[in-house]
N, CA, C and O atoms as CSV, one atom per row, in Angstrom:
chain,resi,resn,atom,element,x,y,z
A,1,MET,N,N,110.750,84.335,85.326
A,1,MET,CA,C,110.313,84.721,86.479
A,1,MET,C,C,109.479,85.958,86.356
A,1,MET,O,O,109.791,86.785,85.500
A,2,ALA,N,N,108.366,86.176,87.194
A,2,ALA,CA,C,107.411,87.206,86.939
A,2,ALA,C,C,108.125,88.587,87.597
A,2,ALA,O,O,108.956,88.505,88.501
A,3,ASN,N,N,107.746,89.685,87.098
A,3,ASN,CA,C,108.416,90.990,87.323
A,3,ASN,C,C,107.508,91.384,88.870
A,3,ASN,O,O,106.372,90.923,88.974
A,4,THR,N,N,108.033,92.169,89.917
A,4,THR,CA,C,107.508,92.865,90.846
A,4,THR,C,C,107.201,94.094,90.739
A,4,THR,O,O,108.137,94.864,90.528
A,5,VAL,N,N,105.995,94.585,90.834
A,5,VAL,CA,C,105.708,95.996,90.377
A,5,VAL,C,C,105.416,96.933,91.764
A,5,VAL,O,O,104.751,96.596,92.744
A,6,ILE,N,N,106.088,98.150,91.547
A,6,ILE,CA,C,105.681,99.066,92.670
A,6,ILE,C,C,104.857,99.882,91.968
A,6,ILE,O,O,105.316,100.617,91.093
A,7,GLY,N,N,103.663,99.851,92.241
A,7,GLY,CA,C,102.563,100.743,91.723
A,7,GLY,C,C,102.658,102.271,91.865
A,7,GLY,O,O,103.375,102.821,92.701
A,8,SER,N,N,101.838,102.943,90.935
A,8,SER,CA,C,102.079,104.396,90.932
A,8,SER,C,C,101.629,105.128,92.141
A,8,SER,O,O,102.004,106.293,92.272
A,9,SER,N,N,100.777,104.519,93.150
A,9,SER,CA,C,100.531,105.020,94.213
A,9,SER,C,C,101.349,104.622,95.626
A,9,SER,O,O,101.060,104.815,96.807
A,10,ILE,N,N,102.477,103.992,94.990
A,10,ILE,CA,C,103.311,103.613,96.282
A,10,ILE,C,C,104.505,104.099,96.411
A,10,ILE,O,O,105.250,104.025,95.433
A,11,THR,N,N,104.940,104.658,97.527
A,11,THR,CA,C,106.227,105.143,97.999
A,11,THR,C,C,107.083,104.398,98.629
A,11,THR,O,O,106.638,103.715,99.551
A,12,VAL,N,N,108.185,104.340,98.386
A,12,VAL,CA,C,109.335,103.349,98.935
A,12,VAL,C,C,110.478,103.985,99.393
A,12,VAL,O,O,111.261,104.488,98.588
A,13,ASP,N,N,110.699,104.030,100.773
A,13,ASP,CA,C,111.901,104.737,101.241
A,13,ASP,C,C,112.955,103.807,102.019
A,13,ASP,O,O,112.787,103.601,103.221
A,14,GLY,N,N,113.914,103.313,101.410
A,14,GLY,CA,C,114.780,102.435,101.945
A,14,GLY,C,C,115.605,101.549,100.822
A,14,GLY,O,O,115.887,101.916,99.681
A,15,GLU,N,N,115.885,100.422,101.377
A,15,GLU,CA,C,116.560,99.504,100.241
A,15,GLU,C,C,115.856,98.474,99.768
A,15,GLU,O,O,115.174,97.721,100.463
A,16,ILE,N,N,116.031,98.396,98.306
A,16,ILE,CA,C,115.064,97.194,97.621
A,16,ILE,C,C,116.472,96.092,97.059
A,16,ILE,O,O,117.448,96.509,96.435
A,17,THR,N,N,116.265,94.783,97.432
A,17,THR,CA,C,117.079,93.890,96.915
A,17,THR,C,C,116.064,92.608,96.586
A,17,THR,O,O,115.049,92.344,97.231
A,18,GLY,N,N,116.588,91.850,95.400
A,18,GLY,CA,C,115.850,90.833,94.899
A,18,GLY,C,C,116.657,90.195,93.932
A,18,GLY,O,O,117.756,90.657,93.627
A,19,VAL,N,N,116.170,89.109,93.400
A,19,VAL,CA,C,116.562,88.206,92.310
A,19,VAL,C,C,115.624,87.962,91.119
A,19,VAL,O,O,115.565,86.935,90.443
A,20,GLU,N,N,114.946,89.016,90.988
A,20,GLU,CA,C,113.918,88.985,89.949
A,20,GLU,C,C,113.853,90.369,89.377
A,20,GLU,O,O,114.467,91.284,89.926
A,21,SER,N,N,113.028,90.591,88.136
A,21,SER,CA,C,112.815,91.773,87.609
A,21,SER,C,C,111.969,92.698,88.477
A,21,SER,O,O,111.055,92.247,89.167
A,22,LEU,N,N,112.264,93.940,88.442
A,22,LEU,CA,C,111.494,94.890,89.246
A,22,LEU,C,C,110.753,96.148,88.109
A,22,LEU,O,O,111.396,96.700,87.216
A,23,VAL,N,N,109.676,96.337,88.330
A,23,VAL,CA,C,109.082,97.552,87.633
A,23,VAL,C,C,108.778,98.503,88.598
A,23,VAL,O,O,108.264,98.135,89.654
A,24,ILE,N,N,109.048,99.801,88.364
A,24,ILE,CA,C,108.736,100.927,89.330
A,24,ILE,C,C,107.819,101.799,88.477
A,24,ILE,O,O,108.102,102.254,87.368
A,25,GLN,N,N,106.704,101.965,89.136
A,25,GLN,CA,C,105.628,103.127,88.669
A,25,GLN,C,C,105.534,104.040,89.609
A,25,GLN,O,O,105.033,105.102,89.240
A,26,GLY,N,N,105.916,103.949,90.908
A,26,GLY,CA,C,105.745,105.124,91.892
A,26,GLY,C,C,106.909,105.632,92.365
A,26,GLY,O,O,107.769,105.771,91.496
A,27,GLN,N,N,107.241,105.985,93.571
A,27,GLN,CA,C,108.512,106.697,93.822
A,27,GLN,C,C,109.390,105.924,94.818
A,27,GLN,O,O,108.794,105.430,95.775
A,28,VAL,N,N,110.679,105.750,94.738
A,28,VAL,CA,C,111.635,105.066,95.449
A,28,VAL,C,C,112.713,106.011,95.880
A,28,VAL,O,O,113.188,106.826,95.090
A,29,LYS,N,N,113.083,105.917,97.054
A,29,LYS,CA,C,114.343,106.544,97.580
A,29,LYS,C,C,115.022,105.657,98.289
A,29,LYS,O,O,114.425,104.803,98.944
A,30,GLY,N,N,116.404,105.736,98.256
A,30,GLY,CA,C,117.285,104.843,98.785
A,30,GLY,C,C,118.275,103.927,98.027
A,30,GLY,O,O,119.295,104.488,97.628
A,31,ARG,N,N,118.155,102.782,97.799
A,31,ARG,CA,C,119.030,101.848,97.062
A,31,ARG,C,C,118.245,100.737,96.460
A,31,ARG,O,O,117.300,100.177,97.017
A,32,ILE,N,N,118.749,100.441,95.184
A,32,ILE,CA,C,117.933,99.408,94.650
A,32,ILE,C,C,118.988,98.258,94.181
A,32,ILE,O,O,119.931,98.759,93.568
A,33,GLY,N,N,119.053,97.111,94.288
A,33,GLY,CA,C,119.832,96.060,93.769
A,33,GLY,C,C,119.153,94.929,93.672
A,33,GLY,O,O,118.693,94.217,94.565
A,34,VAL,N,N,119.112,94.770,92.069
A,34,VAL,CA,C,118.311,93.495,91.884
A,34,VAL,C,C,119.172,92.662,90.690
A,34,VAL,O,O,119.920,93.225,89.890
A,35,THR,N,N,118.939,91.338,90.726
A,35,THR,CA,C,119.884,90.608,89.863
A,35,THR,C,C,119.504,90.617,88.367
A,35,THR,O,O,120.237,90.276,87.440
A,36,GLU,N,N,118.242,91.063,88.290
A,36,GLU,CA,C,117.681,90.772,86.897
A,36,GLU,C,C,117.644,92.359,86.365
A,36,GLU,O,O,118.498,93.231,86.522
A,37,ASN,N,N,116.274,92.430,85.638
A,37,ASN,CA,C,116.143,93.802,85.042
A,37,ASN,C,C,115.326,94.884,85.984
A,37,ASN,O,O,114.568,94.628,86.919
A,38,LEU,N,N,115.667,96.027,85.516
A,38,LEU,CA,C,114.865,97.193,86.421
A,38,LEU,C,C,114.044,98.061,85.300
A,38,LEU,O,O,114.623,98.412,84.272
A,39,TYR,N,N,113.048,98.302,85.473
A,39,TYR,CA,C,112.191,99.098,84.707
A,39,TYR,C,C,111.655,100.428,85.354
A,39,TYR,O,O,110.710,100.360,86.141
A,40,VAL,N,N,112.193,101.550,85.064
A,40,VAL,CA,C,111.660,102.659,85.602
A,40,VAL,C,C,110.567,103.542,84.493
A,40,VAL,O,O,110.896,104.266,83.554
A,41,GLU,N,N,109.307,103.224,84.931
A,41,GLU,CA,C,108.374,103.697,83.917
A,41,GLU,C,C,108.079,105.066,84.050
A,41,GLU,O,O,108.539,105.709,84.993
A,42,ASN,N,N,107.211,105.673,83.023
A,42,ASN,CA,C,107.066,107.054,82.803
A,42,ASN,C,C,106.499,107.797,84.057
A,42,ASN,O,O,106.749,108.986,84.257
A,43,SER,N,N,105.811,107.127,84.797
A,43,SER,CA,C,105.071,107.781,86.162
A,43,SER,C,C,105.923,107.850,87.304
A,43,SER,O,O,105.578,108.487,88.300
A,44,ALA,N,N,107.142,107.170,87.227
A,44,ALA,CA,C,108.138,106.770,88.529
A,44,ALA,C,C,109.155,108.045,88.566
A,44,ALA,O,O,109.463,108.794,87.639
A,45,THR,N,N,109.550,108.059,89.836
A,45,THR,CA,C,110.588,109.002,90.130
A,45,THR,C,C,111.521,108.145,91.289
A,45,THR,O,O,111.023,107.787,92.357
A,46,VAL,N,N,112.544,107.948,91.023
A,46,VAL,CA,C,113.530,107.309,91.668
A,46,VAL,C,C,114.881,108.291,91.991
A,46,VAL,O,O,115.487,108.983,91.173
A,47,GLU,N,N,115.146,108.141,93.380
A,47,GLU,CA,C,116.239,108.983,93.941
A,47,GLU,C,C,116.978,107.840,94.487
A,47,GLU,O,O,116.721,107.655,95.676
A,48,ALA,N,N,117.864,106.974,93.949
A,48,ALA,CA,C,118.686,105.989,94.349
A,48,ALA,C,C,119.685,105.517,93.491
A,48,ALA,O,O,119.629,105.711,92.277
A,49,ASP,N,N,120.736,104.815,94.122
A,49,ASP,CA,C,121.734,104.130,93.574
A,49,ASP,C,C,121.280,102.834,92.928
A,49,ASP,O,O,120.706,102.056,93.690
A,50,ILE,N,N,121.413,102.498,91.803
A,50,ILE,CA,C,120.871,101.322,91.256
A,50,ILE,C,C,122.025,100.334,90.816
A,50,ILE,O,O,123.090,100.717,90.330
A,51,GLU,N,N,121.661,98.931,91.061
A,51,GLU,CA,C,122.555,97.899,90.512
A,51,GLU,C,C,121.709,96.837,90.075
A,51,GLU,O,O,121.003,96.266,90.906
A,52,ALA,N,N,121.689,96.435,88.640
A,52,ALA,CA,C,120.917,95.457,88.306
A,52,ALA,C,C,121.569,95.131,86.928
A,52,ALA,O,O,122.477,95.819,86.462
A,53,ALA,N,N,120.993,93.929,86.247
A,53,ALA,CA,C,121.615,93.465,84.889
A,53,ALA,C,C,121.470,94.376,83.893
A,53,ALA,O,O,122.435,94.671,83.188
A,54,SER,N,N,120.202,94.953,83.706
A,54,SER,CA,C,120.047,95.941,82.773
A,54,SER,C,C,118.933,96.919,83.418
A,54,SER,O,O,118.199,96.567,84.341
A,55,VAL,N,N,118.905,98.124,82.842
A,55,VAL,CA,C,118.053,99.278,83.495
A,55,VAL,C,C,117.395,100.037,82.328
A,55,VAL,O,O,118.107,100.418,81.398
A,56,GLU,N,N,116.023,100.282,82.332
A,56,GLU,CA,C,115.442,100.879,81.449
A,56,GLU,C,C,114.841,102.069,82.085
A,56,GLU,O,O,114.076,101.828,83.018
A,57,VAL,N,N,115.073,103.546,81.704
A,57,VAL,CA,C,114.561,104.528,82.365
A,57,VAL,C,C,113.688,105.209,81.151
A,57,VAL,O,O,114.018,105.642,80.047
A,58,GLY,N,N,112.437,105.116,81.835
A,58,GLY,CA,C,111.139,105.988,80.974
A,58,GLY,C,C,110.866,107.134,81.942
A,58,GLY,O,O,110.248,108.102,81.501
A,59,GLY,N,N,111.214,107.129,83.062
A,59,GLY,CA,C,110.727,108.354,84.092
A,59,GLY,C,C,111.847,109.127,84.504
A,59,GLY,O,O,112.641,109.541,83.660
A,60,GLU,N,N,112.007,109.385,85.819
A,60,GLU,CA,C,113.050,110.258,86.575
A,60,GLU,C,C,113.826,109.368,87.255
A,60,GLU,O,O,113.340,108.540,88.025
A,61,VAL,N,N,115.275,109.493,86.980
A,61,VAL,CA,C,116.123,108.969,87.952
A,61,VAL,C,C,117.123,109.729,88.459
A,61,VAL,O,O,117.785,110.293,87.588
A,62,THR,N,N,117.501,109.963,89.742
A,62,THR,CA,C,118.581,110.702,90.398
A,62,THR,C,C,119.353,109.579,90.935
A,62,THR,O,O,118.674,108.840,91.648
A,63,GLY,N,N,120.692,109.210,90.782
A,63,GLY,CA,C,121.567,108.485,91.328
A,63,GLY,C,C,122.369,107.773,90.238
A,63,GLY,O,O,122.164,107.757,89.024
A,64,ASN,N,N,123.453,107.112,91.051
A,64,ASN,CA,C,124.381,106.291,90.033
A,64,ASN,C,C,123.768,104.873,89.618
A,64,ASN,O,O,123.142,104.195,90.432
A,65,VAL,N,N,123.997,104.458,88.258
A,65,VAL,CA,C,123.491,103.304,87.924
A,65,VAL,C,C,124.619,102.417,87.607
A,65,VAL,O,O,125.477,102.899,86.868
A,66,THR,N,N,124.796,101.115,88.060
A,66,THR,CA,C,125.749,100.200,87.498
A,66,THR,C,C,124.856,99.106,86.919
A,66,THR,O,O,123.990,98.582,87.620
A,67,ALA,N,N,125.059,98.749,85.625
A,67,ALA,CA,C,124.412,97.641,84.942
A,67,ALA,C,C,125.312,96.574,84.455
A,67,ALA,O,O,126.378,97.020,84.031
A,68,THR,N,N,125.193,95.399,84.403
A,68,THR,CA,C,125.949,94.149,84.023
A,68,THR,C,C,125.814,94.072,82.539
A,68,THR,O,O,126.800,93.711,81.897
A,69,ALA,N,N,124.539,94.417,81.832
A,69,ALA,CA,C,124.316,94.242,80.537
A,69,ALA,C,C,124.056,95.551,79.690
A,69,ALA,O,O,124.729,95.827,78.696
A,70,ARG,N,N,123.015,96.339,80.171
A,70,ARG,CA,C,123.126,97.564,79.486
A,70,ARG,C,C,122.013,98.681,80.337
A,70,ARG,O,O,121.297,98.383,81.293
A,71,VAL,N,N,122.114,99.885,79.735
A,71,VAL,CA,C,121.339,100.919,80.378
A,71,VAL,C,C,120.778,101.732,79.093
A,71,VAL,O,O,121.476,102.173,78.180
A,72,GLU,N,N,119.151,101.853,79.231
A,72,GLU,CA,C,118.585,102.572,78.205
A,72,GLU,C,C,117.756,103.637,78.809
A,72,GLU,O,O,116.898,103.441,79.669
A,73,ILE,N,N,118.079,104.789,78.292
A,73,ILE,CA,C,117.222,105.880,78.638
A,73,ILE,C,C,116.360,106.188,77.575
A,73,ILE,O,O,116.798,106.492,76.465
A,74,LYS,N,N,114.957,106.119,77.882
A,74,LYS,CA,C,114.177,106.164,76.702
A,74,LYS,C,C,113.724,107.774,76.369
A,74,LYS,O,O,113.929,108.638,77.221
A,75,ALA,N,N,113.170,108.066,75.223
A,75,ALA,CA,C,113.095,109.533,75.015
A,75,ALA,C,C,112.297,110.396,75.963
A,75,ALA,O,O,112.507,111.606,76.054
A,76,GLU,N,N,111.347,109.739,76.691
A,76,GLU,CA,C,110.635,110.410,77.789
A,76,GLU,C,C,111.364,110.445,79.017
A,76,GLU,O,O,110.951,111.136,79.948
A,77,GLY,N,N,112.630,109.620,79.130
A,77,GLY,CA,C,113.314,109.506,80.460
A,77,GLY,C,C,114.139,110.735,80.749
A,77,GLY,O,O,114.518,111.502,79.864
A,78,ARG,N,N,114.435,110.906,82.218
A,78,ARG,CA,C,115.415,112.085,82.579
A,78,ARG,C,C,116.315,111.143,83.674
A,78,ARG,O,O,115.856,110.312,84.457
A,79,MET,N,N,117.500,111.465,83.517
A,79,MET,CA,C,118.386,110.831,84.518
A,79,MET,C,C,119.597,111.916,84.932
A,79,MET,O,O,120.188,112.533,84.046
A,80,VAL,N,N,119.845,112.058,86.031
A,80,VAL,CA,C,121.165,112.618,86.693
A,80,VAL,C,C,121.648,111.784,87.371
A,80,VAL,O,O,121.093,111.311,88.364
A,81,GLY,N,N,123.014,111.389,86.855
A,81,GLY,CA,C,123.795,110.351,87.770
A,81,GLY,C,C,124.906,109.849,86.775
A,81,GLY,O,O,124.975,110.101,85.572
A,82,ASP,N,N,125.664,109.172,87.447
A,82,ASP,CA,C,126.861,108.284,86.602
A,82,ASP,C,C,126.274,106.900,86.290
A,82,ASP,O,O,125.449,106.261,86.943
A,83,VAL,N,N,126.874,106.592,85.166
A,83,VAL,CA,C,126.403,105.343,84.652
A,83,VAL,C,C,127.650,104.468,84.281
A,83,VAL,O,O,128.655,104.897,83.714
A,84,ARG,N,N,127.417,103.065,84.721
A,84,ARG,CA,C,128.590,102.241,84.432
A,84,ARG,C,C,127.907,100.993,83.702
A,84,ARG,O,O,127.043,100.341,84.289
A,85,SER,N,N,128.298,100.696,82.470
A,85,SER,CA,C,127.663,99.548,81.848
A,85,SER,C,C,128.407,99.181,80.725
A,85,SER,O,O,129.268,99.997,80.393
A,86,PRO,N,N,128.308,98.225,80.091
A,86,PRO,CA,C,129.086,97.898,78.802
A,86,PRO,C,C,128.331,98.204,77.513
A,86,PRO,O,O,128.806,98.193,76.377
A,87,ARG,N,N,127.020,98.493,77.890
A,87,ARG,CA,C,126.299,99.028,76.618
A,87,ARG,C,C,125.045,100.290,77.062
A,87,ARG,O,O,124.157,100.123,77.899
A,88,ILE,N,N,125.228,101.255,76.431
A,88,ILE,CA,C,124.370,102.416,76.849
A,88,ILE,C,C,123.523,102.905,75.568
A,88,ILE,O,O,124.036,103.027,74.455
A,89,LEU,N,N,122.379,103.130,75.806
A,89,LEU,CA,C,121.434,103.726,74.711
A,89,LEU,C,C,120.717,104.852,75.392
A,89,LEU,O,O,120.077,104.739,76.438
A,90,ILE,N,N,120.883,105.928,74.710
A,90,ILE,CA,C,120.216,107.368,75.122
A,90,ILE,C,C,119.371,107.652,74.074
A,90,ILE,O,O,119.921,108.103,73.069
A,91,ALA,N,N,118.126,107.500,74.044
A,91,ALA,CA,C,117.194,107.960,72.722
A,91,ALA,C,C,117.018,109.472,72.681
A,91,ALA,O,O,117.078,110.250,73.632
A,92,ASP,N,N,116.763,109.771,71.250
A,92,ASP,CA,C,116.644,111.139,71.121
A,92,ASP,C,C,115.492,111.786,71.697
A,92,ASP,O,O,114.365,111.445,71.338
A,93,GLY,N,N,115.693,112.796,72.661
A,93,GLY,CA,C,114.651,113.525,73.393
A,93,GLY,C,C,114.768,113.156,74.809
A,93,GLY,O,O,114.077,113.708,75.665
A,94,ALA,N,N,115.620,112.244,75.077
A,94,ALA,CA,C,115.852,112.012,76.494
A,94,ALA,C,C,116.966,113.031,77.185
A,94,ALA,O,O,117.831,113.577,76.501
A,95,LEU,N,N,116.850,113.220,78.572
A,95,LEU,CA,C,117.645,114.025,79.219
A,95,LEU,C,C,118.671,113.331,80.071
A,95,LEU,O,O,118.323,112.441,80.847
A,96,PHE,N,N,120.015,113.736,79.944
A,96,PHE,CA,C,120.838,112.889,80.698
A,96,PHE,C,C,121.977,113.848,81.300
A,96,PHE,O,O,122.541,114.592,80.497
A,97,LYS,N,N,122.338,113.889,82.571
A,97,LYS,CA,C,123.390,114.591,82.992
A,97,LYS,C,C,124.151,113.942,83.840
A,97,LYS,O,O,123.612,113.578,84.885
A,98,GLY,N,N,125.502,113.647,83.636
A,98,GLY,CA,C,126.419,112.873,84.367
A,98,GLY,C,C,127.563,112.333,83.596
A,98,GLY,O,O,127.890,112.831,82.518
A,99,SER,N,N,128.159,111.351,84.111
A,99,SER,CA,C,129.299,110.675,83.257
A,99,SER,C,C,128.937,109.150,82.763
A,99,SER,O,O,127.959,108.557,83.215
A,100,ILE,N,N,129.645,108.691,81.985
A,100,ILE,CA,C,129.401,107.257,81.298
A,100,ILE,C,C,130.791,106.341,81.442
A,100,ILE,O,O,131.858,106.783,81.017
A,101,ASP,N,N,130.709,105.239,81.974
A,101,ASP,CA,C,131.761,104.196,82.052
A,101,ASP,C,C,131.386,103.021,81.422
A,101,ASP,O,O,130.572,102.225,81.891
A,102,MET,N,N,132.012,102.890,80.280
A,102,MET,CA,C,131.721,101.657,79.423
A,102,MET,C,C,132.819,100.586,79.504
A,102,MET,O,O,132.753,99.534,78.868
A,103,ASP,N,N,133.862,100.921,80.344
A,103,ASP,CA,C,135.119,100.031,80.683
A,103,ASP,C,C,134.643,99.113,81.771
A,103,ASP,O,O,135.062,99.241,82.922
A,104,VAL,N,N,133.699,98.107,81.399
A,104,VAL,CA,C,133.337,97.217,82.292
A,104,VAL,C,C,133.527,96.073,82.097
A,104,VAL,O,O,133.108,95.640,81.023
A,105,GLU,N,N,134.157,95.210,82.942
A,105,GLU,CA,C,134.430,93.714,82.728
A,105,GLU,C,C,133.349,92.983,82.060
A,105,GLU,O,O,132.220,93.227,82.486
A,106,ARG,N,N,133.467,92.055,81.007
A,106,ARG,CA,C,132.353,91.382,80.596
A,106,ARG,C,C,132.228,90.017,81.234
A,106,ARG,O,O,131.272,89.292,80.959
């Protein structure tokens, strides 16, 4: 399936749900729930609770993240919030403040 992109000049305030992958380059406030993957790019600012299969953070995320597969915070990523996922990767240089729960049913 193709990715849906929220461009760098777009601001969304509300709830986003879907059954495909989502790429965020702009700003999102609210709640995000996708059944596939979520990519928060370097230019993105997200203030939302997130549920997805996997989440990749290259920009800023404030909120709790639940992923059924994995969460990756890249070197340029910044995240404040709690993470629930069976697999977590925090790159050298990434900023993270919160708790991690890896005791998730597989």
